[in-house]
C-alpha positions, 0 to 999 in steps of 0.5 A: 157035295164038293162045295159043301165040303170046302165050305165046311172046312173053311168054317172049321178053320175060321172057328179054329182061328178064332179059338186061337185068338183070345179076346181081351174082355174074356181073358183068363189064365186058362185061355192064356195058357192055351194060347201060349202052348201054341207059341214056341217059348224060346225062338232063335233070333236072327242076329248075334246081338243078345242085347238087341235081338232081331226076331224078324224071321220068327215074327214073319212065321207068326204071320203065316201065309195067305190063308192065315192072313185072310183069317187074321183079317176076319178076326183082326180085333179078336187078338187080346193084344190088338192096338185098339184093345191095348190103347183102351186099356192104357187109357182106362188105367190112367183114369182109374189107377191111383199109382200113375201120373206120379214120379214116385209113390209114397205108400204106407206099409201095414203089418200083414201086407204082401208085395208080390214083385217081379223084376225085369220080365222082358217079354218072358210071356210063358214064364209070367203065365207060369208065375201067375198060375202058381199064384192062382194055386196059392189062392192069390189070383182067380182064373179071370185075373182078379186078385183075391187077397185084399192085402196083396199088391202086385208090383212089376219093376219095369222092363216088361217089354223088349228082347223077346218076340212076345212084348205085346202079349206080355204087356197085355197081361200086365195091363189086364191085371192093372185094369181089373185090379186098379187098386192092387197092381203097380207098374213101375217105369223101367229103363226101357219104358223110360224116355221112349228108350224102347224105340231103340230096341226090338219092340219097334220091329215087333210092331212093324212085323205083326201090326205094320206100324212103322212110324213114331206118329202112329196113334198106338205109338203115341198111346204107348209113350203117353202111358209109359211116361206116366208110370212112377219110377219108385215106391217108398213104403213107410212103416209105423216107425217111419222107416222106408222100403224103397223099390227103385226100378230106374237104376240110373237114378241116384239113391243119394238123390232119392234119399232127399225125397224120403229117409231113412231107407231101411231096405232097397230093392233095386233094378240093375243094368243087365247090359253091364252086369253079366253075373249069374243070378237066381232071381231075387238076391242080396247085392252090395249095399248102397249108402249102407242100405241092404240092397236086393236085386230082382230078375224074372226073364228066363228067355233064350237071351238071358240064358245066353248072357248069364245062364238064367233059367228060372221062373222067378217072383218074390213076396215081401211079407211086411211085419210089425216093422220093416226090421221084422219083415221078410222076403220069400223068393219063388223060383222054378227051373224051366229046364225041368218041365215037371218041376214045381216052384220052390221057395226060400225065405230071407230076413229083409235086412240081414238075408238070414234064411228063416224057417217056416213061421220064424219071426225075427227083428234085427238090430244094427251094431253101433259101428259101421264100416265106411268104404270110399273107392273108385266105382266108375272111372279108371280103376272101377273094375278094381273097386267093384272087385274089392266091393264084391269080396267085402259084400260076400263076407258081410253077407255071410256074417249077417246071415249067421247072426252078426256081431253080438247078435246085431248086423254090421252095416257097410257104406260104399261111396264112389270117389272116382279115384279123386282125393278131394272126393275121398275126403268129402266121402270120409267127412260124410261118414263122420258127420252123417253116418257116425262112422269113424272106421274107414275101410280099405281106401283104394290107392295112394293119393286117395289114402294120402289125403286122409293122413291129417285125420289119421294123425289127429286120431279122428278116424281109424283106417284099416287095410288100405289098398296101397303099398306106399312107404309113406303109410308105413310109419310107426307114428300112424297108430290109427292105421293098420295094413293087411297087404305088405309094401310095394317095396317088399313086392319089388324086393321079391321080383328083383331077387327072382329075376336075378337068382332064378332067371339070371337077368343082367340088364334091368329096366324100370317103368314107374309112376313119378310119385310115392306109388312108383318111388316106393318100389323103384327105390327098393329095387335099385337098392337090392340090385346094387347092395345085394347083387352089385349090379352097376348103374350102366345095367339099370335104366329107368323111365317115368310118366306123370300120374293121370296121363298116358303120355309115355312117348319119352319113356318108350324111347328110353326103354327101347334104347337101353334094351333091358332083358327084364322090364319092371312095371311100377305103374298103373294099367293105362300107361302100362298098356300105352308103353307096350303099344308104343314099343311094340310086341315084337321088340318085347318078345324076348323080354321078361315083364314083371310088375307089382300087384295092382297090375292084375288086369294089365297081366291079362292084357299082355300074358295068357292066363291059364284060367282064361287062355283066350286073353293076352298077347302071349308075352311073359309076365310075372306079377307079385301078389299079396294074397294067396292064390284064389284057387288054392283051397288048401288055405281055409280062408280061400276055401271059405271065399270060393264057397261064398263066391260060388253061392252068391255069384255062380259061374264067377271066376275067383280073383285076387282083388275080391279075395283081398276084400274078403280077407280084409273084411274077415280080419276086421270082423275078427277084431270087432267080435272081440270088443264089448259094446259099445264099440269105439275107435279107441277099443278098435285100436287096442283090440288089433293086437289079437291079430298079432302072431297067429295063424288066421285060417291059413294066413300067417299074421305078424304085426310090425309096429314099425310098418303097421303091417299085419303081413309081410308075405308076397307070392310070385305068380309066374303063370304056373298053377302053384305060386312061389311063396315069399314070407318077407319079400325074398322068394322061398324057392 
């Protein structure tokens, strides 16, 4: 009897084990759901590195003890993610799918087509199953994973694997969909599938812990690499008017390069580097345009890793509905908050070009305005962060405009080009705006040398330049009638800083660290003038030290400033050399010195002084900085309240900052001008219409155009670290 009982229990356990293992050829959504319920959805990783997590302990727990290993031996090939099964599927797909063995796909976009798209999934097995079950409920998919709608195509934008202990399960589901629907499922190569990059991440550990595969010459590893290498990286979908929707899963591939394959591109869905972009997302969102193309990003991995990195808690997929043209197409984003087990998928439909929210059944065909904005600034080198912040602010305002109907019912396009803070590249970009983009409006060039290279074109009236990010005096010239500034001059900023240091802080000995070019001279000359003419400060109480642009050689300057021992030190410099100077002189020697600087030094302020909004930063030194826009947290000004509202909506969790606010203000001002001009809009009409910005209150900003300096604002605020900033309407603090 005892032997019979033991045999009976062994039989029951073996049967239970085999039920828990789903076979690949009988794979169903219901079976997968039951399998997933036995797995912890959000297991903890052993290490603190969310970019490359280690799930060794959890993977070992899946292997279990001796009994479980015994049962695994009995039913080894029953698991649907077994190597032999996956290898056979990959081989079958490479034979049958028309979408493999190509670097890029060129397809026809037909009215009525639907593209069901997932962004990075990264082993979010449970989330993928919930999305598929939602599609089953909507009639797109059967329980046996067959696509039911003939005009529907499933598209996975790569990065199916890694950063999860369930890469094998997730990959198996995608491969099964491809094998059962070879004409209707596309798997794009993501950065982790590209060039065997997955071998640098945690799928390798999963293979070892679960399958004891520990070398790159293993047949299964070779099968994986062969399959991944033959996946395409992009899809071009062309409509009847030869316009293209580009879906690009390899963010390292230049869009400019892809446009040589097929153009024009009307809309872009683009993967992002999630190890670099830590901003929050809802899943499918409009991003800053690339090459003037409306650009969307897509993300679908609500695992513990991405909950930690940027608070992503959504199951997410998107359906693109192709209209009669791409200009009449729309995108419906489906999301479900995983924190609520009872929640259903909600959805919102956007126009594919404008991101305008559409009502159910609403159709809309958008058109572009005949004028566009051309922006050239650094997006990759020494002032990349500043460029990205300006771009973010511009993107917020342009997106708001186009969602609300554009200008004269047409969308405003904005081109962003990277000039790496190099004048020759700035000129190249602007020439491209003129010749290829038909754009004569250069918007917010970043920096004095990169703006200076445009002076001949401004003087010849070939281009209109609005709101450059520079306060240099060479651009404050009444003869430059095709140039307009929002921000005031560095001279006005220096005036406000020096006046405050003398009148409120009672400083006696003044030191200046400056860049030896137009950028540094403008502030230095004004500061010296104010000290001598307004406060009668003698030369022996003034010391100055310079450095050459694009160098970090500040040794001589550090020695000179240390020798003269000022009680206030002004920085008319850039961030890198300023940091080097602090390090050369030493924190201790500067502990009793007040540091002051002009507006481009915002990130340097984070380096030396504590920010009340981010107290974990800084070295505890006193630093006062001049600002040319209001406090980005001050909702009492309508323009700031509007900016914060858009920021919270688009980048949840992001901190307001002065640079993106400046980009938002600049864009708001030019939109105000363009709205006043009847079509067709020309550069001559733009110049003439600028007068509408003179002598008015614009959403809390006091605008006063000066024909002598070409400035719309002469305002300066002093940020001492207190909650309220000190306002200076003309460079002299109002205390």
